[in-house]
C-alpha positions in Angstrom: -24.6 192.6 74.5 -21.3 192.5 76.3 -18.6 190.3 74.6 -15.5 188.8 76.2 -12.5 190.7 75.1 -9.6 188.7 73.6 -6.3 188.8 75.5 -3.2 190.3 73.9 0.2 190.1 75.5 2.6 193.1 74.9 6.3 192.4 75.3 8.8 195.4 75.2 11.6 196.5 77.5 10.8 200.2 77.0 7.9 201.5 79.2 7.0 204.2 76.7 6.4 201.6 74.0 4.3 199.5 76.3 2.2 202.5 77.2 1.8 203.4 73.5 0.7 199.9 72.5 -1.6 199.7 75.5 -3.3 203.0 74.6 -3.9 201.9 71.1 -5.3 198.4 71.8 -6.9 198.6 75.3 -10.2 199.9 74.1 -10.7 196.7 72.1 -8.8 194.0 73.9 -7.7 192.7 77.3 -4.1 193.7 77.7 -1.3 192.0 79.6 2.3 193.5 79.5 5.8 192.2 80.2 9.0 194.2 80.1 11.3 191.2 79.3 11.2 187.8 77.7 11.3 185.7 80.9 8.3 187.5 82.4 6.5 187.2 79.1 6.9 183.4 79.0 5.6 183.1 82.5 2.5 185.2 81.8 1.8 183.3 78.6 2.2 179.9 80.3 -0.4 180.9 83.0 -3.0 182.3 80.6 -2.7 181.6 76.9 -3.5 184.9 75.0 -5.1 185.2 71.6 -2.1 187.1 70.2 1.4 188.3 71.2 3.0 191.6 70.2 6.8 191.0 70.7 9.7 193.4 70.6 13.0 192.0 69.3 15.8 194.0 70.8 15.6 193.2 74.6 18.3 192.5 77.1 19.0 188.9 78.4 16.5 187.2 76.1 15.6 188.9 72.8 12.4 188.6 70.9 13.8 185.9 68.5 14.6 183.6 71.5 11.1 184.2 73.0 9.5 183.3 69.7 11.6 180.1 69.4 10.6 178.9 72.9 6.9 179.6 72.3 7.0 177.8 68.9 8.8 174.8 70.6 6.0 174.4 73.1 3.0 172.5 71.8 0.7 174.5 74.1 1.8 177.9 72.7 3.1 177.2 69.2 -0.2 178.1 67.5 -0.5 181.6 69.2 0.1 184.2 66.5 3.1 186.4 67.1 3.6 189.8 65.6 7.1 191.3 65.9 7.0 195.1 66.7 10.5 196.4 66.2 12.8 199.2 65.0 14.9 196.6 63.1 13.9 197.3 59.6 16.3 195.3 57.4 14.8 192.8 55.0 17.0 190.0 56.5 15.7 190.8 60.0 12.1 190.5 58.8 12.7 187.3 56.8 14.4 185.7 59.9 11.5 186.7 62.2 8.9 185.2 59.8 11.1 182.1 59.4 10.8 181.5 63.2 7.0 181.3 62.9 5.8 184.9 63.4 2.8 185.9 61.3 3.7 189.5 60.8 6.3 192.2 61.2 5.4 195.8 62.2 8.0 198.5 62.2 8.5 201.3 64.7 7.4 204.1 65.0 3.9 202.6 65.4 1.0 203.8 63.2 -2.1 203.2 65.3 -4.4 202.5 62.4 -2.0 200.0 60.8 -1.4 198.3 64.2 -5.2 197.9 64.8 -5.8 196.6 61.3 -3.0 194.0 61.5 -4.0 192.8 64.9 -7.7 192.5 63.9 -6.7 190.7 60.7 -4.5 188.1 62.4 -7.0 187.5 65.2 -9.7 186.9 62.6 -7.4 184.5 60.6 -6.4 182.7 63.8 -10.0 182.3 65.0 -11.0 181.1 61.6 -8.2 178.6 61.6 -9.3 177.4 65.1 -12.9 177.1 63.9 -11.9 175.1 60.9 -9.7 172.9 63.0 -12.5 172.2 65.5 -14.9 171.6 62.6 -12.5 169.1 61.0 -12.0 167.4 64.4 -15.7 167.3 64.9 -16.4 165.9 61.4 -13.6 163.4 61.8 -15.0 162.2 65.1 -18.5 162.0 63.5 -17.0 160.1 60.6 -15.2 157.7 62.9 -18.3 157.1 64.9 -20.3 156.5 61.7 -17.6 154.0 60.5 -17.8 152.2 63.9 -21.6 152.1 63.7 -21.4 150.8 60.1 -18.9 148.2 61.1 -21.1 147.1 64.0 -24.1 146.9 61.7 -22.2 144.9 59.1 -21.1 142.5 61.9 -24.6 142.2 63.2 -25.9 141.4 59.8 -23.1 138.8 59.3 -23.9 137.3 62.7 -27.6 137.2 61.9 -27.0 135.6 58.5 -24.7 133.0 60.0 -27.3 132.3 62.7 -30.0 131.8 60.1 -27.7 129.5 58.1 -26.9 127.5 61.1 -30.5 127.2 62.2 -31.6 126.1 58.7 -28.9 123.6 58.6 -29.9 122.3 62.1 -33.5 122.2 61.0 -32.5 119.8 58.2 -30.7 117.6 60.7 -33.2 117.8 63.5 -35.2 114.8 62.4 -32.3 112.3 62.7 -29.8 114.4 64.8 -31.9 116.4 67.2 -29.0 118.2 68.9 -27.7 119.7 65.7 -24.1 118.8 66.7 -23.5 117.2 63.3 -23.6 120.5 61.4 -21.2 122.1 64.0 -18.7 119.3 63.9 -18.6 118.9 60.1 -18.3 122.6 59.7 -15.3 122.7 61.9 -13.9 119.6 60.1 -14.5 121.5 56.8 -12.6 124.6 58.0 -9.7 122.5 59.2 -9.3 120.7 55.9 -9.8 123.8 53.8 -7.1 125.6 55.8 -4.6 122.9 54.7 -5.0 124.0 51.1 -3.6 126.9 49.1 -6.8 128.9 49.4 -7.5 132.4 50.8 -8.7 132.9 54.4 -11.9 134.4 52.9 -12.6 131.1 51.1 -11.9 129.0 54.2 -14.2 131.2 56.4 -17.0 131.4 53.8 -16.9 127.6 53.3 -17.0 127.1 57.1 -20.1 129.3 57.2 -21.7 127.6 54.2 -21.1 124.0 55.3 -24.1 123.8 57.7 -26.4 124.1 54.7 -25.1 121.0 53.0 -28.2 118.8 53.8 -30.9 121.5 53.9 -32.7 119.5 51.1 -33.5 116.8 53.7 -36.4 119.1 54.7 -38.2 117.8 51.5 -37.6 114.1 52.2 -40.5 112.2 53.8 -39.9 111.0 57.4 -40.6 107.4 56.6 -37.6 107.4 54.3 -35.3 109.7 56.2 -35.9 107.9 59.5 -36.1 104.4 58.2 -34.0 102.2 60.5 -33.1 99.6 57.8 -31.8 99.8 54.3 -33.7 101.8 51.7 -35.2 100.0 48.7 -34.4 101.3 45.2 -37.4 103.6 45.0 -36.7 105.1 48.5 -33.1 105.6 47.6 -34.0 107.5 44.5 -36.2 109.8 46.6 -33.3 110.3 49.1 -31.0 111.2 46.2 -33.2 114.1 45.4 -32.2 116.1 48.6 -29.2 117.8 47.0 -31.4 119.1 44.2 -34.0 120.2 46.8 -31.3 122.0 48.8 -29.9 123.7 45.8 -33.4 124.9 44.9 -33.9 126.3 48.4 -30.7 128.2 48.4 -30.8 129.2 44.7 -27.9 129.8 42.4 -26.3 133.1 41.4 -25.7 134.4 45.0 -22.4 135.8 46.2 -20.0 134.7 49.0 -21.4 132.3 51.6 -24.7 131.5 49.8 -23.0 130.9 46.5 -20.8 128.3 48.2 -23.7 126.9 50.2 -25.6 126.3 46.9 -22.6 124.5 45.5 -22.1 122.4 48.6 -25.7 121.4 48.9 -25.7 120.3 45.2 -22.4 118.4 45.0 -21.4 117.0 48.4 -22.7 113.5 47.4 -20.8 113.4 44.2 -17.9 110.9 44.2 -14.4 111.2 42.8 -14.9 108.2 40.5 -18.1 109.5 39.1 -20.5 107.1 40.9 -22.1 109.8 43.1 -25.3 111.8 42.7 -27.2 113.8 41.6 -25.2 114.5 38.4 -22.6 111.8 38.4 -19.7 114.3 38.3 -16.2 112.9 38.3 -12.8 114.1 39.5 -12.2 117.8 39.0 -15.7 118.3 37.7 -16.8 118.3 41.3 -16.2 121.8 42.8 -13.5 121.9 45.5 -16.0 122.9 48.2 -18.1 119.8 47.4 -15.1 117.5 47.6 -14.0 119.0 50.9 -17.5 118.8 52.6 -17.9 115.2 51.3 -15.0 114.0 53.5 -16.1 116.1 56.6 -19.7 115.0 56.2 -19.0 111.3 55.8 -16.4 111.1 58.5 -18.8 112.7 61.0 -21.7 110.5 59.9 -19.6 107.4 60.4 -18.4 108.4 63.8 -21.7 109.6 65.1 -24.5 107.6 66.7 -28.0 108.1 65.3 -31.3 106.5 66.4 -31.0 104.1 63.5 -27.2 103.3 63.7 -24.3 102.9 66.1 -21.2 105.0 65.8 -18.1 103.6 64.1 -14.8 104.0 65.9 -12.3 106.6 64.6 -10.0 103.8 63.5 -12.6 102.1 61.5 -13.7 105.4 59.9 -10.1 106.3 59.1 -9.7 102.9 57.4 -12.9 103.6 55.3 -11.5 106.9 54.2 -8.3 105.2 53.1 -10.2 102.5 51.3 -12.2 105.1 49.4 -9.2 107.1 48.4 -9.6 108.1 44.7 -12.9 106.3 44.7 -15.5 108.2 46.8 -13.0 110.9 47.8 -10.1 112.8 46.2 -7.0 111.1 47.4 -5.0 114.3 48.1 -7.8 115.6 50.3 -8.0 112.3 52.2 -4.3 112.5 52.9 -4.6 116.1 54.2 -7.6 115.2 56.3 -5.8 112.2 57.9 -2.7 114.5 58.6 -4.8 116.7 60.9 -6.6 113.8 62.6 -5.5 114.9 66.2 -7.3 118.3 65.6 -10.3 116.5 64.1 -10.6 114.3 67.2 -10.4 117.4 69.5 -13.4 118.8 67.6 -15.3 115.5 67.9 -14.7 115.4 71.6 -15.6 119.0 72.1 -19.0 118.7 70.4 -20.5 115.5 71.7 -24.0 114.3 71.0 -26.5 114.3 73.9 -29.7 112.8 72.8 -32.8 113.7 74.8 -34.8 110.9 76.3 -38.4 111.2 75.0 
């Protein structure tokens, strides 16, 4: 099988030396020759060789200068250069190697040594190129894998959030069939949480967990959930079970969003003064996420129209929050919520209810 010969450029100002080098190497390689440095640079620029044999003592531009220019050019700096010269001093050899040459062969030329050195450096160079290509390929594959993994994680996160939202909407569908309540109160929750000295991760996870706050309503009978009038004592006791039902649906011990969702479902009806349900927790006993969602949930419930109630005005709802400061709600959180009321109203106006006419 015929193989493509690698190209070697010979640079020497003496014709006899070029003829000698050519005779030794031509049987094995494709040879190009230049009798001065300027010509050599032009030849190399047009067709990058696999290796360069370079004389040092040449007029106008010596071998050192040719080497410097080749190593300064990104397109030629990696081509191996072997100096072939009569300059035999150690300092000369050290200087040549310091410029980036891979080897230093003394004249007069020994054919066997020349062939061995050329073969060795071509093999090393080809191996280095192969390794570089392999690393580049593996790096590209790794980057692609990382991008695929990132996309998969994002898809999982999106799917999880979609499931959480739809479960939350399912709980609201009986008395809020557009599902806008879970959207608005989730945005209110994020706005309020962002006013606190909490991490961005906490704020985003709470925003994603908030739609699950009333998932337990799934377990409440319709005649109680949709009753247009006030609930009697027995009915109210049944209604108060929905936080426990929601917590059982989500289950404790989860991490991240689901852990917060469990806590929110269980505690968003607790009150700062201890009169809430289901556990009658008081003050700091109520987890922060429950205290935050309580304000967002109640404000949206007050300002929203339902089949069994008319909507309160923002002003009336704000007055209620103020009245319930340090009673139903933590006072500090009420103050922070009221301080962002312009943003709250924007969310309210953006996600307006549109009930279907049955």
